[in-house]
N, C-alpha and C positions, 0 to 999 in steps of 0.2 A: 360156306353158305351157298345154296344153289341159286341159279339165275332167277328162277321163279320166286324164291323166297326174297331175294333182293327187290324184285319188282313189286311184290306184295307189300314189303316194308315201305318202299318209296311211295306207293299209292296211299298207304295209311297215313304217312307223314303229310302228304299233300292235302289230305282231307281235314287235317287239324287246323284250327285257327287259334294260334297262341297269342295271348295278351298278357302284359304285365303292367301293373299300376302301382304307383306310390300312393299311400293313403295319407293325404294332407289333413292336418288338424290345425284349426286356428288356435292362437294363444302362444305365449312365449315358450321357447325350447327350454326344457329343464336343465339341459347341459350347458347353458350359456355361461361362459367364463366372465370374470370381472372385466369391466372395460369394454364389453361388446354389447351392442344393441340386441336385445332378445329377439325382436322380430326379424332383423337382418340375419341373425344366426339361424333362426328357423328356416328362412328362405334359402340360405346357403346350403344347409343340410339337405333340404328338399331338392334343390337343383342338382346337387351332386348325386343323390340317390337316383333321381330321374335319369341323369346322363348314363348311369350304369345300365338302366333298362333300355334306353334309346339305342345303346350300342349293341344290343343282342341281335344276332342274325335270326331271321325268320320269325321275329316276335314283334308285335305292335305294342307301343308304349302309351301309357295314359297316366293322368293324375286324377284320382278320385277326390273330390272336395266337398265341403259343406256349402250350402247356398250363401251363407254370410261370410265366407272366407274372402280375403282381400284380392283385388283384381291383379296383383303382381304375379299371381301364379301363371297367367297366360304368357307373361314376358319371360318366364324361366324355361319355357318349353319350345321345341321346334314347331314351326308353322304347321297347322293341321292336326296337332296333337289333341285328342279328345280330352275334355275336362268334365266328365260326368259328375253330377251332383248326387249326394245321398242326404237323406234327412237325418237330423239329430236323433240318435237312438241309444240303446244300451251299447256297451263296447262290443258285446257278442253280435248284436244286431248290425252294428257298423260293418263288421267283417263280412257278414252274409250279404249286406246291401252292396258292398263293393264288388263281390263276386257276381251278383245279379246285374250290376251296372255293366260289367265287362261282357256278361252273357248277352245283354241287350245290344252290345256293339258287334256281336257275332262270334264271341269267343267260345271255343269248345274246351279250351284249357286256360285257366286264369290263375295268375299269381298276384297276390296282394303283398306289398312290401312296406315295412315300417319306414317312416320318413326320417329316421335318424341313423341311417347306415350308409354314410357317404362313401366309404371305402370298401363296400361289399364286392367281393370278387364275382365277376359274371359267371365264372365256372360253377359257383354254388347254385345260381339260378338255373343253369343248364341241368344240373343234377335234379332239381325239383321237377322240371318238365320230363326228364327221363323217368323219374319215379312214377309219374302218372301213366306210364306204359303198363304197369301192373297194379298200381294202387289207385284208390279214388281220391285220396288226399295225400299231399307230400309237403313236408315242413322242414324249414331250416331253423333249428332252435337258437335262441339267444343265450349267450353266456350270462349266467346270473338269473335265468328264468325268463319265461315268455318266448316269443317267436320273433325272428327277424323277418320271416316271410312264410306265407302259407299258399300252397297251390292246390287247386281242386279242379276236377272235371266240371264243366259248366253245362247245364245248371248244376248247382252244388247238390251232392247227395243229401237225402233227407235227414240222415243221422247226424250230419254236421251241426245242425241247429240244436240237437239234443245235447251236444258237448258243451254248449254255452262258453265258448272260448273266444278270446280276442287276441291280438298280438301281444297284449300286456298281461295276459293270464299266466301267473307264475308256473302253474302245473299244467300248461296247455297240452303237452305231449301225453301226459298220463290221462287226462280227461278224454282226449281223442281216442286213445287206445281202449279206454273203458267202455265207450259207446259204439265203437266200430263193429260192424258185423263179423269181421274176421281180422286177425292181426295184420295180415298182409294188405288190408285196406288202407293202412297208414304207412307211408314211407317216411323215415326219419333220416335226413341227410346230415352232413357235417354242420357244426354250429359256427356262429360268428358273433361279433360283438355289436352292440348298439351304443350310441352316445346318449345316456340317460341321466348323467350327472357330470358336473365339471371335471371330476377326476378321470372320467372315461376318455377325455380328449387325449390323454397320454397314450391311448391305444393306437392312435393314428401314426402310421409310419411315414415320416417325411421322405424316405427313400423310394416310396412306391408312387407310381403315376396315378393320376385321378384326384378326386376330391378337391378340384381347383378352387371352387368358390369358397369352400370352407377354409382352405389353406390361405387364400388371399385375405379373408376376414381376420383370421387369427394372426397373420403376419402384420397386419395394419393396427392391431389392437395395442394399446399402451402396455408395456411390460412392467411388472411390479419391481420396485427398487430392490437392489441386492442388499442383503443384510451385512 
């Protein structure tokens, strides 16, 4: 690669404003195991997912929330972390509103992440941003359907609204590809798992670093008696 190409690439990267946000949703976490408070579990998952974003280099982290969500969210984040609000809407509208909220903060590239991916590798988020180098939308599919995260250039391309997808839309990737103006407009990265049912907790690897809040809560929970 020539010196000129390197300089042009560095200049392009410097002009980007990359933001990543967890989409916080009020209400009990569906994956809450027996013996654990559902609200505490929701907040633990959210905190760990946020910490993944906060650890990304050259990326600003945020938590997108509903106006009536509980105030504990501010205590889970680093000082100065934006907590933009979005109005209650359809699930598809929720995702677009989250991207718009990040655009209002100055994002030129925005990633919205599901709140139940506490052990998400930061490498996968990096791949989403890299995907936006050639695509308008970049996604990390969720195992079992839906999305773990969606990245888009901000403001979001107009065709994204036509896809009517949320992070929970089972066939989100197919819908995005169906309405995209070209196949290369959608970048599909490696998939990851979400914690959407108590059985999904078995996907967490105790040997891996991270997901500390979730780990602590699960460790403190009463264990079922052995048969």
